[in-house]
C-alpha positions, 0 to 999 in steps of 0.5 A: 498516775497524776491527778486529773483536772477534776481531782485537782479541783475536787480532791475527794473525787480521787477516791472514786478511782478504783472504787470497788464493790468491796469499798462500797460495802465497807463504807456503807457499814461504817456509814451506818455505824457512825450514823447510829452514833451521831443520831443520839449525839446530835439530839443531845448536843443540840440540847447542850447548845440550847437549841431544839433537838432537830438542829443537832440532826441538821448539823449532822448530815451536810458536813459528811457530804462536803468532806467526802468531796474535799477532805483528805482523811477517810476516817474523819467525820464532821458534825456536832461536838460537845465543845462547839455545842457548849460554845454555841450555847453562850448565844442561844439563851434569849428565846424565840428564833434568836437562838437558832438564828445566832447559832446558824450565823455563827456557823456561817461566820466560822466557815468564812473565818476558816476559809480565810485562814486557809487562803492565808495559810494560817493553819499553823496558828493552832501551833501556838496552843501547846499540849498542856493548854489544850489539855487544860482547856478540854478538861475544864470544858468537860467539867463544864459540860458535865455540870450543865447536864446535871439538871436534866440528869436528875430531872430538875426544872428551872435555871441552873446558872450560867457558869460552872460554879453557879451551875453546881451551886444551883443543882446542889440547892435544888437537889430536894426537887430532883425527880426520882424516876429521872435520877434513877434512869440517868444514873443507870444509863451512865452505868450501862453506857460505861459498862458497854464501852468496856466491851470494845476492849474484848479482843478476839484472837486471830485463831479463835473459833467461828463462834468466838469471832461472832461473839467478839463481833457482837460485843464490838457492835454493842459497844459501838452502838451503845448510845443508840441502844440506850436511847432506844431502850429508854424511849421504849420505856417512856413510850410504855408508860405514856400509853398507860397515861403516865409520864414519870420522865421529862421527855424531849418533846416534839421534834420537827420532822422533815429536811431543813429548807435551803436558805441563806443564813439569817443576817438579822434577828429579834430578841423576844420580849424579856430578852432585850437590854431593858428586859421588857420589849423585843429588840431588833438586831441587825447584822452588825448587832448580831456580830457584836453579840457573837463577839470573840466566838467568831474567832475562837470557835473556828480556832477550836474547830481547826485545832480539833479537826487537824489533830484528828486528821493527823492522828488517823492520816499521819503526816501526809495530811495537808492542813490547808486542804483540811481547813478548806473542807472544814470551812465549806462544811460550815458555810454550806451547813449554815444554808441548812440550819446547822450550828458550828461543826468540826471533826469528832474524835469519838465518831472518827474512831468508830469510823476507823474501827468500822473499816471505812475505806474512803470519806464516802462513808460520810455520805452514807451517814448523812443519808441515814440522818436524812432518813431519820429526819424524814421518818423517825422524828415523830418517835424522838419525842419519847426520848427522856432528857435524862438519857440524852444527858447520860449520853453526853456525860459518859462521852465527856468524862473521857475528855478529862486528861488527868494522866498527863499531870504525872509525866509533866510533874516529873519531867517539866513542872513549868509546862503545868503552869499554862495548863493549870491557868487555862483549867482554873480560869476556864472554870471561873471566868469562861472557856474563851478567856481561859484559853486566851490566858493559857496561850498568853502564859505559854507565850510569856514563858517563850519570851522569858526564855528568849530574854534569859538564854542559858549561858555557859561560863567557862574559864579556859587556857590556851596551850601557852597558858593564856587564860580567858573566859568563854561565854557560850549561849546555848540558844541559837537566837540572841534577840534584844530582850537578852541584851541586859542579861548577857551584860549582867552575866559577863559582869558577874564572870569578870567579878568572879574570875578577874580582868581576863579576855572575854571570848563570846562563843557564837558557834551555836548562834544562828541569828542576832538582831540589830538591838542585840548587836548594839548591846554587844557594842555597849558591852565592848565599850564597858570592857574597854574601859577596864582594858578587857578585850572582847573576842567574837568566836566562830560566828556565822557569815550572817552574824559576822556581817551584822557584828562588823557593821555594828562594832565597826573596827573594834571587832576582834574575831577568831574563826577557829582554835588556832586563830583564837590562840594566836589572837589571845597571845597577841593581846597578851603581848601588846597589852590588850590592843588589836585591830580588826582581823579578817579571817576566812579559815574554816571553823573548827570546834574542839572542846577546851575545858569543861564548863565550870558554871552554867548561868541561868536566871533563878 
């Protein structure tokens, strides 16, 4: 059955076809389970973004609703993440209302950029970011996020620096000021969270007794809701001490209750006194000034969001996922989210994994998650003030430590050490100068290697003989593309081969070459002239029709060409008989590919 008109306009409505009571129950359970995960994470990630806690909840409900209607993968959950929270925090430190307003505008502009990428079908741009670069970026980000939470974990007041090194240095200097109660609570919370996380690895055999299955289910529920449980227990502890008139922990404080009002994103803001360029008076920022403040984040945040969301969609949805549809769903999640005071959001791998493990049937589970968040905003916010900041820091740290992907180093070291370079550049520079420039440097390093391989293609040099004993040098590119950066390299390899093996005919094997550019063809013409002075013929062997056409236009009547072994042997014999002179030969015989002799040298730049 084909898609209806409504289903083509709003893809998510197809999930309603055959939506049974069983699906409702499954999605409800998954939605509530994910909601219990996103509530403490939303509060924690909002703090990481430099915003008041309620903004994390504002960011956690609209994305699931939008994705339910437009998304294509039932497991994906849209909401705040540690990485985007960290990137948002770079613009929220001026104080007053400027922080939230810059974050909300960044959310809106990120959605616009993502929508533009979808319209122009630029989702493939994320393919420029290789796996080693992604690993280096996420690992460095995990360390930066973890370091940024040390202050709250240990109960240290005051600034902690703006970069990784300065943050760690400041925390070390302020260790004597650490509060014992917060430090104990934070460390114990991390230990408990990591221990509870292991419960999900307990497998229940298919033939287990009913009691064993119940125990397995309880272990899974505890592992899944561990963040909420730790926050709940620590909040009860803080509430107990508060009722006794004691405050041993630094608490989150008042969380604004109520659903955020629907309004346009802010297009102007005011940096409060002390936040302006002169550091003394308030500064009015218009829309253009806000864009200048956000700078590269307007492009980088959407790219990182798309990279993460597409990766999650493919991980759970397989090859059937439409990247353009995912881009549209993500972009509108950010655009509509900005109308409800959200900061930038994307797919969360951890919550998507919880969604999958909970047995979700359709993306409608995201609507139930959003409903639970709205319920919390309306009813539970008065109790959020008792959440210790050390507990929220423990939630963040216990989540991001698994983003450090050190396990890829060993296989890369064994198989291809070169791929470690862009990953290492990204990792180190992200820690030293910032994640944006670190990622850019990693991508440029990767592209430099691609350009290098184009400029230095691997060439196999073989000395072979015809059946009649005519000797020649066979030069075979092992790449399908010969572009202009490789011209000088091909000429140098040819010169070295002649010096090593003497002035015998050169056969340039084009059987693996699918494309020449004009500059490379012109370079081949220059090479032919150099060889002509030495009375060495240059023969083009086995070129495709496109390559042949370009070479004929470039080399004109000087083109010596053979399509198969028989023609090559005849041409070499003819050249040997007439002293190396020949005219253009038109050949249409089908290409044959018998091997002549094993290669004696594979030349590669060292």
